[in-house]
N, C-alpha and C positions, 0 to 999 in steps of 0.2 A: 304842024304836028310836033309833039314833044320829042326831045331826043331820047333814044332808047337808053335805059339805065344799064348798069353793069349786070352781068349774070348773077343770079342768086348764089350766095356763099354755100359751098358744099359742107355738109355735115357727114360724120362717119356713118350715119344711118340714112344717107341719101341713096336711093335705089340706083340712080344712074348719075354718077358724079359728072359735073360740067367741066372741072379742071382738066388740064392737059394730062393725058395718060403717059407720063414720062417715067417709064419703068426703070428700076435699078435693083441691084442685089444687095443683100445685107448678110454679113457673116456673123453667126451667133452660135450659142451652145444650147442645145435642147436635149433632155433625157440622156445626159452624159455624152452627147455626140456633138462634134463641130459640124454645122450644116450651113448651107447658103440658101437664103429664101428670097423670093421676089416681093418687092414693095413698089408703091407709087403714091402720088398725091391723091387726095379725095377719099382716103380711108382712115381708119383710126390708128394713130401712132405709127406712121409709116417709117420713121427713122430708127426705131428701137423697140425693144420690149418695154411697154409702159410699166410704171412702178407698181400699179395694182396687180397686173398680171404676174410680175415677178414675185410679189407677196403670195399670190394664190399658188403659184407653182412650187414655192418653197414650203407651203403649208399642207398641201393635199397628200393623202396616202397614195401609194402606187395604184394606178387604175386597174380594174378587173382585167384578167388575162383574156377573157372571151366575152361574148355578148355584144350588145349595141351600146355605144358610148356617145354622149352628146356634148358638143361645145356650142353653147347658145350665144350668138353674137360673136362669131369667130374672127372677124377682121381678116388680116393676112395670115393668121393661123398659128400663133405660138402655142396656144393651148391644145388645139386639135392635133398639131404635129407632135407635141409631146405625148399625147395619148396614143397616137398611131405608132410612133417609134417604140414606146414602152410596151405596147400590147399588140404585136403584129397579127395575132389570131382573132382579135376583136374587129368589129366594124365601127368606124368612127364617123359620126355625122357632124359635119361642120356647117352650122346654119347661120346665115346672114341675109339681110335684104340688099346689101350693097353688091351689085353685080361685078364691079371691078375687083373688090376684095375676093370674091369667090373665084374669079378667073385667075387671079394671082396665086391663090392657094392651090388651085388645080395644077398650075404649072410647077409650083414647088413640089407638090406631092409626086408628080410624074418624074421630076429630076431625081428625087430621093427614092424612087421605086416603091412608094407607099400605096400599094393597090388596095389597101383596106380603108382608105380615107375617101369620103364622099362629101364634096363641098356643094351645098345645095341651098335653095331658098326654102323658107319654112314649109310652104305647101307641097314641096317635093319629098318630104320625109314620109316614109310609109308608116302604117299603124303598127309600130313596134314599141315594146317597153324597154326602158334604158337601165342598164346595170350601173351606170354612173352618169352624172350631169355635172360638168364644170363650166363656170361662166364668170366673166367680167361683164355684167349686164350693162346695157346702154342706159344708164341712169338719166341722161339728158334728153331722152325722148319724152320725159314727163311722167308723173306718177300714174295717171290713168292707163297710159299705154304700157308702162312697165308692169303694173299690177296685172293687166290683162295677159301679158306675155307669160308671166310666172304662173298664173292660173291655168294657162293652156299647157305648159310643159312640165311643171313639177308633178302633177298627178300621173304622169306617164312613167315615173320611176317604177322599177320592179319592186315587189315586196322585199323589204329589208335593205333596199338600195338607198343611197343618199346622194344629195346634190351638194356641191361646194360653190358658194358665191363669194366674190370679193367686192366690197362696196366701200367707198370713201366715207370716213366717219362724218365729215361735215356736209356730205350730200345725202345723209339720212340713213346710214347703216343701222342705227339702233331702232329707229322707227320702222324700217323695213323688216327687221328681225321680229318685232312685235306683230306687225301686220301679217306676215306669213304664218306665224303660229296661230293667231286668232282666226284668220280667214280659212286656212287649210286644216286647222285642227291637228297640227303635227308638231313634233319637237324640233326646235331650232336652237342650235348651240353656237356660240362664238368660240372657234377653236384657235384663232390667232388674231393678233393685233399688232401692226407694225407700220411705220412710215405714214400714219394717218389713215390706214385701211383696216377694215375688219374682214375676216374670213368666216363666213357662216356655214355651218353644216346643217342641212335640212334633211330630216328623215323622210322616207317615203310616206306620203299621206295615206292613211288607211293601212 
């Protein structure tokens, strides 16, 4: 019999990471507050706030004070935590397929007393409309899967609401901007460009 090979490499979009769940904490600053968050291997950017997310958080307007807010592809949660800290009267839905990332974010939210944050899988989100959608989307899942994800979630924006997406320029930010506008028939504007990233503002389709 052939020798068993090494376990498959984890990706940040792996539902059940195979790597050791060696949890640690990270001290960072979000929404003007110094906070401690939980991280671990097998998720996206476990050791820091990645550069794209930093660009996104510097570029977006303050989140709506109330309503349902969405972080699509939340990872360990810098975007969702920012929303929840800044808008305590809103309900923040932090969505990911990575079970470890969701569990880490739930632990952080509990430590910070953020009862308005829900860290869930996509199918666990109720049929609500979103007052805002912020995302550093998982570009590396491939174009068909990425397009399907955006077609699923962007139409769920409230009328006159908008989404903000950060995408690396050399991973197709400009072509994605064109595709969203053409496919969804909505206005898509580049509101920031820094460190090789574009921040796109997508108006509510329809």
